[in-house]
Z-matrix of the N, CA and C atoms (Angstrom, degrees):
N
C 1 1.441
C 2 1.524 1 108.97
N 3 1.316 2 117.31 1 113.95
C 4 1.469 3 119.70 2 179.35
C 5 1.524 4 112.03 3 -74.47
N 6 1.322 5 114.82 4 136.86
C 7 1.463 6 121.44 5 176.38
C 8 1.524 7 107.01 6 -109.86
N 9 1.330 8 116.03 7 127.59
C 10 1.455 9 121.40 8 179.91
C 11 1.516 10 109.62 9 -117.37
N 12 1.325 11 115.99 10 153.01
C 13 1.458 12 122.54 11 176.79
C 14 1.523 13 108.30 12 -100.40
N 15 1.326 14 115.78 13 139.72
C 16 1.469 15 121.79 14 179.89
C 17 1.517 16 109.45 15 -130.80
N 18 1.335 17 114.40 16 157.94
C 19 1.466 18 121.93 17 174.60
C 20 1.521 19 107.14 18 -134.12
N 21 1.320 20 115.95 19 133.56
C 22 1.462 21 121.02 20 177.42
C 23 1.522 22 108.44 21 -82.83
N 24 1.327 23 116.96 22 123.39
C 25 1.466 24 120.59 23 178.43
C 26 1.524 25 111.80 24 -71.87
N 27 1.318 26 116.60 25 -17.45
C 28 1.464 27 120.32 26 -177.95
C 29 1.537 28 111.66 27 -81.97
N 30 1.357 29 117.33 28 -49.64
C 31 1.470 30 119.75 29 -175.63
C 32 1.535 31 113.69 30 -114.30
N 33 1.349 32 117.86 31 -9.93
C 34 1.458 33 121.20 32 178.50
C 35 1.520 34 114.54 33 85.77
N 36 1.329 35 117.97 34 0.65
C 37 1.466 36 121.88 35 -179.42
C 38 1.529 37 110.02 36 -63.92
N 39 1.337 38 116.53 37 134.11
C 40 1.466 39 122.35 38 176.60
C 41 1.524 40 107.84 39 -108.35
N 42 1.336 41 115.63 40 138.68
C 43 1.455 42 119.63 41 179.85
C 44 1.522 43 109.95 42 -154.85
N 45 1.331 44 115.20 43 164.52
C 46 1.450 45 122.12 44 177.04
C 47 1.521 46 108.22 45 -109.79
N 48 1.338 47 116.27 46 148.45
C 49 1.452 48 120.73 47 178.44
C 50 1.522 49 109.63 48 -143.57
N 51 1.326 50 115.91 49 140.59
C 52 1.454 51 121.45 50 173.59
C 53 1.520 52 107.17 51 -80.31
N 54 1.329 53 116.43 52 129.31
C 55 1.459 54 121.11 53 -178.14
C 56 1.522 55 108.54 54 -108.83
N 57 1.304 56 116.33 55 113.17
C 58 1.458 57 122.50 56 178.91
C 59 1.522 58 109.90 57 -107.23
N 60 1.322 59 116.25 58 132.77
C 61 1.471 60 122.39 59 178.95
C 62 1.524 61 112.54 60 54.79
N 63 1.334 62 117.19 61 32.27
C 64 1.459 63 121.76 62 177.85
C 65 1.516 64 114.65 63 73.78
N 66 1.329 65 117.92 64 5.85
C 67 1.472 66 121.22 65 -178.88
C 68 1.520 67 109.73 66 -85.20
N 69 1.315 68 115.70 67 108.70
C 70 1.456 69 122.56 68 -179.18
C 71 1.525 70 110.30 69 -86.79
N 72 1.335 71 117.34 70 160.16
C 73 1.469 72 119.69 71 179.50
C 74 1.526 73 111.05 72 -62.13
N 75 1.326 74 114.95 73 145.35
C 76 1.466 75 120.79 74 -178.41
C 77 1.527 76 112.73 75 -90.10
N 78 1.342 77 116.32 76 -34.24
C 79 1.461 78 120.92 77 -173.14
C 80 1.520 79 111.29 78 -134.57
N 81 1.310 80 115.90 79 152.49
C 82 1.462 81 122.45 80 174.30
C 83 1.528 82 108.18 81 -68.01
N 84 1.339 83 118.24 82 131.97
C 85 1.462 84 119.68 83 179.01
C 86 1.535 85 113.66 84 -69.03
N 87 1.332 86 117.86 85 -18.31
C 88 1.472 87 120.78 86 -179.32
C 89 1.523 88 112.38 87 -87.47
N 90 1.344 89 117.44 88 -45.41
C 91 1.472 90 119.32 89 -174.31
C 92 1.530 91 113.25 90 -120.39
N 93 1.332 92 116.50 91 -4.19
C 94 1.468 93 123.47 92 179.37
C 95 1.525 94 113.25 93 62.57
N 96 1.321 95 117.20 94 26.95
C 97 1.463 96 122.16 95 176.64
C 98 1.530 97 108.39 96 -90.66
N 99 1.336 98 118.48 97 146.75
C 100 1.468 99 120.42 98 -176.48
C 101 1.534 100 116.06 99 -85.72
N 102 1.337 101 119.48 100 -2.49
C 103 1.470 102 121.02 101 -176.70
C 104 1.526 103 111.30 102 -82.33
N 105 1.342 104 115.84 103 82.93
C 106 1.457 105 121.63 104 -179.04
C 107 1.513 106 110.10 105 -107.57
N 108 1.326 107 115.15 106 144.73
C 109 1.462 108 120.77 107 178.82
C 110 1.532 109 108.06 108 -128.02
N 111 1.333 110 116.61 109 125.81
C 112 1.462 111 120.73 110 177.98
C 113 1.520 112 108.48 111 -70.67
N 114 1.341 113 115.85 112 134.84
C 115 1.458 114 122.21 113 -178.70
C 116 1.527 115 110.49 114 -100.87
N 117 1.310 116 116.15 115 155.04
C 118 1.454 117 120.98 116 173.79
C 119 1.511 118 106.79 117 -86.44
N 120 1.320 119 116.47 118 119.53
C 121 1.460 120 119.60 119 -178.43
C 122 1.516 121 110.58 120 -79.22
N 123 1.321 122 116.19 121 161.15
C 124 1.459 123 121.40 122 178.04
C 125 1.513 124 110.59 123 -59.01
N 126 1.335 125 117.40 124 -41.73
C 127 1.451 126 121.40 125 -179.79
C 128 1.518 127 110.50 126 -62.37
N 129 1.312 128 118.21 127 -44.67
C 130 1.466 129 121.10 128 -179.42
C 131 1.525 130 111.16 129 -64.58
N 132 1.326 131 117.06 130 -37.83
C 133 1.456 132 120.11 131 -179.25
C 134 1.519 133 110.89 132 -65.24
N 135 1.330 134 118.35 133 -40.88
C 136 1.462 135 121.41 134 178.49
C 137 1.523 136 111.03 135 -70.39
N 138 1.315 137 117.03 136 -39.83
C 139 1.460 138 120.51 137 -177.16
C 140 1.521 139 111.32 138 -67.44
N 141 1.312 140 117.83 139 -28.85
C 142 1.462 141 119.89 140 -177.11
C 143 1.524 142 112.83 141 -98.63
N 144 1.329 143 118.08 142 9.21
C 145 1.461 144 120.40 143 -175.74
C 146 1.520 145 112.50 144 -69.44
N 147 1.337 146 117.61 145 -23.99
C 148 1.460 147 120.70 146 177.15
C 149 1.514 148 114.14 147 83.80
N 150 1.308 149 118.53 148 -1.08
C 151 1.452 150 121.23 149 -178.59
C 152 1.514 151 109.98 150 -135.43
N 153 1.312 152 116.42 151 127.79
C 154 1.457 153 120.21 152 178.42
C 155 1.522 154 110.52 153 -68.56
N 156 1.318 155 118.71 154 -27.28
C 157 1.457 156 122.12 155 -178.63
C 158 1.524 157 112.11 156 -73.37
N 159 1.327 158 118.54 157 -18.88
C 160 1.452 159 121.07 158 -178.13
C 161 1.525 160 111.75 159 -63.20
N 162 1.320 161 117.83 160 -28.17
C 163 1.453 162 121.26 161 -177.92
C 164 1.521 163 112.26 162 -86.36
N 165 1.312 164 119.51 163 -7.09
C 166 1.455 165 122.37 164 -179.11
C 167 1.518 166 110.36 165 95.91
N 168 1.331 167 116.74 166 -177.49
C 169 1.456 168 119.63 167 -176.81
C 170 1.523 169 111.58 168 -71.15
N 171 1.328 170 115.46 169 151.94
C 172 1.456 171 120.82 170 175.34
C 173 1.519 172 108.68 171 -74.20
N 174 1.323 173 117.88 172 150.96
C 175 1.452 174 119.32 173 178.90
C 176 1.524 175 111.64 174 -64.55
N 177 1.329 176 116.07 175 156.44
C 178 1.459 177 122.08 176 178.83
C 179 1.523 178 109.10 177 -60.00
N 180 1.313 179 117.01 178 131.32
C 181 1.458 180 121.07 179 -179.20
C 182 1.509 181 113.58 180 -72.36
N 183 1.320 182 118.24 181 -19.00
C 184 1.461 183 121.00 182 -178.73
C 185 1.522 184 112.87 183 -87.80
N 186 1.324 185 116.31 184 -45.06
C 187 1.467 186 118.40 185 -174.60
C 188 1.527 187 113.54 186 -119.75
N 189 1.334 188 118.41 187 -11.42
C 190 1.459 189 121.44 188 179.42
C 191 1.514 190 114.64 189 85.74
N 192 1.337 191 118.03 190 8.99
C 193 1.463 192 121.30 191 179.29
C 194 1.529 193 108.90 192 -57.29
N 195 1.340 194 119.27 193 123.48
C 196 1.467 195 121.54 194 -176.52
C 197 1.527 196 114.56 195 -66.56
N 198 1.334 197 117.53 196 -14.60
C 199 1.475 198 119.85 197 179.53
C 200 1.515 199 112.32 198 -77.79
N 201 1.317 200 118.31 199 -9.99
C 202 1.454 201 121.15 200 176.50
C 203 1.514 202 113.43 201 105.57
N 204 1.341 203 115.79 202 173.11
C 205 1.457 204 120.33 203 -179.44
C 206 1.528 205 111.72 204 -61.06
N 207 1.321 206 116.13 205 140.04
C 208 1.460 207 121.76 206 178.23
C 209 1.511 208 114.47 207 84.03
N 210 1.331 209 118.56 208 -1.84
C 211 1.453 210 121.02 209 -178.45
C 212 1.524 211 113.24 210 -88.60
N 213 1.319 212 116.63 211 -20.67
C 214 1.462 213 119.52 212 -177.49
C 215 1.523 214 110.55 213 -96.88
N 216 1.305 215 116.04 214 167.21
C 217 1.458 216 120.53 215 -176.83
C 218 1.527 217 112.09 216 -104.29
N 219 1.319 218 118.55 217 5.85
C 220 1.452 219 120.26 218 -176.19
C 221 1.515 220 113.77 219 -82.80
N 222 1.321 221 118.44 220 -11.73
C 223 1.466 222 121.08 221 -179.82
C 224 1.511 223 111.74 222 -153.06
């Protein structure tokens, strides 16, 4: 089930909604206005960047240190 982020152009309220079968929310849950705009989520922006280096180093495979391999002192 895909979760999308929306922003109401009328009141500025931001919210997330589960979209089933392509059916997007009709109204803002805060003000019930129909002017909704789908937002680009942080996850989508990183996934579409086209470069693995854009997200930074992968965590250490031995200990999970987020700074990457060779950054920790345990090995």
